[in-house]
N, C-alpha and C positions, 0 to 999 in steps of 0.2 A: 716365676718372677713377677708376673702380673698380680697374682694374689698377694705376694709379699708387699709389693708397692701399694696395693689397695689397703692392706692392713696398716702399713706405716702412715699413709695419709689419714686414715680413720683415727689412728692413735694421736696424731698431731692435732686433728680437728677436735678431738675430745679433750685436749689439754693434758694428755697423759705423757709421762716421760718415755721417750722412744728408747732410750738406753735400757730402762727397766723392763719394758715390754720385750726387747730383744733378749734380755737375760731370761725372762720367763719362757719365751719361745725356745731358747737354747736348752732348757730343762724339760721340754715337752717331747712328745712323739715326733714333732716336726723338726727337731734338732738335726742339723747337718752342716757340713762345712760351707756349702754354697749359701745357705740362708744366713749363716753367721757373717760371712764376708760381705755379701751383697747388702744385707740389712744394715751393716755398719756404714757402707758407702751411702746408702739412702739416708741414714740418720745424719751424716755429715753433709750431704748434698754435693758430694765429690764423685765424679764419674770418669776416672782415668780409663781409657779404653783397654779392655781385655777381649771382649766379644761385643762388637758394636751393635747399636740399636738397629741400623739398617740391615745387618746380617740376621738378627733375630726376627725382624719383620719379614724378611725374605723367606725364612724357614716357616714362619706362621702362614704366609701366603701359599707356600707349597703344600703345607699340611691341609689347608682349606681346599685347595684344588683337588688333592687326593680324596678328601672326604666327599667332595661334590661328585667326583667320578665314581666313587663306590656307593653313593647314596647314604652316607653315614652323617647324621646331624653332628655339628661341631660348634654349638653356640658359645661355649666358653672360649674356644680358640678364636672365633670371630670377634668376640668382645675384646679379647686381649690384643688381637691384631689392630683393632681400632685405636687402642691406646698407644700402640707402637707407631702407628701412622701419625697420631697427634704429636708424639715425641719428635718424630722426624720433622714435622711441620714447625715445631718449636726450635729447630736448628740443632737438635741433639743426635742426628743420624750417626755421627762419628764417635759419640760418647759411649761408655759402657752400657750394656743393655739394662743395667739397674737404673739408668736414667729415666726409664718409663715412669718412675715415681713422680717426676716433675709433671707429667700429664695428669696424674691423679690430683696433685696439689693445685693445678690450675682449675680443674673441675670443682674441687672443694671450695676454693676461693670464690669462684663465680657463683656457686650455690649459696654461699654465705652472704654474698652481696646482692643476691636476687637477680643475677644476670641470666 
């Protein structure tokens, strides 16, 4: 979900049509029902809860704890967890976990503005 959110934010920042990019993705090896459904939510910026941000972030935190206990590096999980923490800080804890897209949009906006 974090990778999809990042891709959608990059698509928007590049001035590309998000709908078209989702269609292309739907015809690729990455095509699956979750990507199609959550990508559309991200495109519309609507996040009715199905599996909330706070639950996804809890699961990421548990995965990081297990990785630490087992001595397995998990840098992608750690980075994704950071974006879910940011989404919670933005007041999106009860929104669908696709709302992590908003955290990427904030980062892109700040970068563009030189913040």
